[in-house]
C-alpha positions as CSV (number, residue, x, y, z in Angstrom):
1,M,0.0,0.0,0.0
2,P,1.6,3.3,-1.0
3,R,2.5,5.7,1.7
4,P,0.5,9.0,1.8
5,A,2.4,12.0,0.5
6,A,3.9,14.1,3.2
7,K,2.3,17.5,3.7
8,P,4.5,20.4,2.7
9,L,6.0,22.2,5.6
10,S,4.5,25.7,6.1
11,P,7.2,28.3,5.6
12,A,8.7,29.5,8.8
13,A,7.9,33.1,9.7
14,K,10.6,35.4,8.5
15,P,12.3,36.9,11.6
16,L,12.0,40.6,12.1
17,T,15.0,42.9,11.4
18,F,16.1,45.0,14.3
19,A,14.8,48.1,12.5
20,Q,11.4,46.5,12.1
21,M,11.4,45.6,15.8
22,R,12.1,49.2,16.7
23,E,9.3,50.4,14.5
24,R,6.8,48.3,16.5
25,I,7.6,49.8,19.9
26,S,4.6,51.5,21.4
27,R,5.0,53.0,24.9
28,P,2.1,52.7,27.3
29,R,-0.5,55.4,27.5
30,R,-3.1,56.1,30.2
31,T,-6.0,58.5,30.3
32,V,-6.4,60.1,33.8
33,P,-9.8,61.7,34.5
34,L,-9.3,64.7,36.7
35,V,-12.1,66.7,38.2
36,L,-10.9,70.2,38.6
37,D,-13.9,71.5,40.7
38,A,-12.9,69.8,43.9
39,E,-15.6,71.6,45.8
40,A,-18.3,70.1,43.6
41,A,-16.7,66.7,43.9
42,A,-16.7,66.9,47.7
43,E,-20.3,68.2,47.7
44,T,-21.4,65.1,45.7
45,E,-20.0,62.8,48.4
46,T,-21.7,64.7,51.2
47,L,-25.0,64.9,49.3
48,A,-24.9,61.2,48.4
49,T,-24.6,60.3,52.1
50,L,-27.5,62.6,52.9
51,L,-29.6,61.2,50.2
52,E,-29.2,57.6,51.5
53,R,-30.3,58.8,54.9
54,A,-33.2,60.8,53.5
55,V,-34.4,57.7,51.5
56,L,-34.5,55.6,54.7
57,H,-36.2,58.5,56.6
58,D,-38.8,58.8,53.9
59,Q,-39.5,55.1,53.9
60,A,-39.9,55.0,57.6
61,T,-42.0,58.2,58.0
62,G,-43.6,58.8,54.6
63,A,-42.0,62.2,54.4
64,G,-40.8,63.5,51.0
65,T,-37.3,64.9,51.8
66,A,-35.3,62.8,49.4
67,R,-36.3,64.4,46.2
68,A,-34.9,67.9,47.1
69,I,-31.6,66.3,48.1
70,A,-31.5,64.2,45.0
71,E,-31.9,67.3,42.9
72,L,-29.1,69.0,44.7
73,L,-26.9,65.9,44.2
74,Q,-27.6,65.8,40.5
75,A,-26.7,69.5,40.2
76,A,-23.4,69.0,42.0
77,E,-22.6,66.0,39.9
78,Q,-23.2,68.0,36.7
79,R,-20.8,70.8,38.0
80,A,-18.2,68.2,38.8
81,Q,-18.6,66.5,35.5
82,A,-18.4,69.8,33.6
83,S,-15.0,70.5,35.2
84,R,-13.6,67.1,34.3
85,V,-10.6,66.9,32.0
86,D,-8.9,63.8,30.6
87,L,-5.1,63.9,30.9
88,V,-3.5,61.6,28.4
89,L,-0.1,60.4,29.6
90,Q,2.5,58.4,27.7
91,A,5.5,56.7,29.2
92,V,8.8,58.4,28.2
93,P,11.8,56.3,27.0
94,H,13.7,54.8,29.9
95,T,16.7,57.0,29.2
96,A,14.6,60.1,29.5
97,Y,13.1,58.8,32.8
98,R,16.6,58.0,34.1
99,D,17.8,61.5,33.2
100,L,14.8,63.1,34.8
101,R,15.5,61.2,38.0
102,R,19.1,62.4,38.0
103,E,17.9,66.0,37.5
104,H,15.8,65.8,40.7
105,P,17.9,64.1,43.4
106,P,16.6,63.9,47.0
107,T,17.3,66.8,49.2
108,R,19.5,66.5,52.3
109,E,16.4,66.8,54.5
110,Q,14.7,63.9,52.6
111,L,17.8,61.8,53.0
112,E,18.0,62.5,56.7
113,R,14.3,61.8,57.3
114,A,14.7,58.5,55.4
115,A,17.7,57.5,57.5
116,K,16.0,58.4,60.8
117,A,13.0,56.3,59.8
118,N,15.3,53.4,58.7
119,Q,13.9,53.6,55.2
120,G,15.8,53.1,52.0
121,E,17.4,56.1,50.4
122,P,14.9,57.9,48.2
123,A,15.6,57.8,44.5
124,F,14.4,61.3,43.8
125,D,12.9,64.5,45.2
126,P,9.1,63.8,44.7
127,D,8.3,67.5,45.1
128,T,10.2,68.4,41.9
129,F,10.3,65.1,40.1
130,A,6.5,64.6,40.2
131,P,5.7,67.7,38.1
132,A,8.7,67.1,35.8
133,L,7.5,63.5,35.0
134,V,3.9,64.5,34.4
135,H,4.9,67.4,32.2
136,A,7.3,65.1,30.2
137,Q,4.6,62.5,29.7
138,L,1.6,64.8,29.0
139,L,0.3,64.3,25.5
140,S,-3.0,66.1,25.9
141,P,-3.9,68.8,26.7
142,R,-0.4,70.3,26.1
143,P,0.4,73.5,27.9
144,D,1.8,76.4,25.8
145,S,4.9,76.7,28.0
146,A,6.6,75.2,31.0
147,Q,5.5,78.2,33.0
148,E,1.9,77.6,32.2
149,F,2.3,73.9,33.3
150,D,4.0,75.0,36.6
151,A,1.2,77.5,37.4
152,W,-1.4,74.8,36.8
153,W,0.5,72.2,38.9
154,S,0.8,74.7,41.8
155,E,-2.9,75.3,41.8
156,L,-3.9,71.6,42.1
157,S,-5.2,70.2,45.4
158,D,-3.2,67.4,47.1
159,G,-5.7,64.8,45.9
160,Q,-5.7,66.1,42.3
161,L,-1.9,66.2,42.3
162,A,-1.7,62.6,43.7
163,A,-4.0,61.3,41.0
164,A,-1.8,62.7,38.2
165,W,1.5,61.7,39.9
166,S,0.5,58.1,40.7
167,A,-0.8,57.7,37.2
168,A,2.5,59.0,35.8
169,L,4.5,56.5,37.8
170,A,2.1,53.7,36.9
171,V,2.2,54.3,33.2
172,Q,6.0,54.7,33.2
173,L,6.5,51.3,34.9
174,Q,3.6,49.5,33.2
175,Y,4.4,46.2,31.5
176,A,2.0,43.4,30.9
177,E,2.5,40.2,28.9
178,P,-0.9,39.7,27.1
179,V,-2.6,36.4,27.8
180,P,-5.2,35.2,25.3
181,S,-8.7,35.6,26.7
182,V,-10.5,32.2,27.1
183,L,-13.8,34.1,27.5
184,A,-13.3,36.1,24.3
185,A,-12.6,32.8,22.4
186,D,-15.7,31.2,23.9
187,V,-18.0,34.1,23.1
188,I,-16.8,34.2,19.5
189,A,-17.0,30.4,19.1
190,N,-20.5,30.3,20.4
191,S,-21.8,33.4,18.6
192,P,-24.3,33.0,15.7
193,G,-22.6,32.7,12.4
194,S,-19.4,31.4,13.9
195,T,-17.6,29.0,11.6
196,P,-16.0,25.9,13.3
197,G,-12.3,26.1,13.3
198,T,-12.0,29.9,13.1
199,H,-11.3,30.4,16.7
């Protein structure tokens, strides 16, 4: 009995050149929602708590106090939302990140505080490095000048500043190895019109 013909081997994928590999580099980006009207944001938290209490009160007594508070809450939410901006940050190359850290070494006071607390030596001065990193990463909206950015940074609350700074550090150090989603494969395989063997 004749042996079946061997299947032709599929051609091996051609390896990328170094130049092609460099062209595929895409540094991580992150969108950071920042509510600039901190007063309205704080008011929404207070009113949300009051509304929960008012609903319970109305259920127990039949009073109608919740609606007025609900209207105040919605108005505060609209003011907070109207002041929201989306900062788009993109990680800078590691050489730029290293150079920025060198430009903002920890102060003597910060080193002494860390030593007294038996903590490791800080890698940078967060007071000056934080705005420098956010400014370097900021894709949108872009300030017209460094002075405009500095003025904006100095006007932020501690919470607003912390949100931008923590996002900048996170996007700079972000790396994830993608893992194929079993759920996505199952959804596609079980969707109407799915062809067997296409997943």
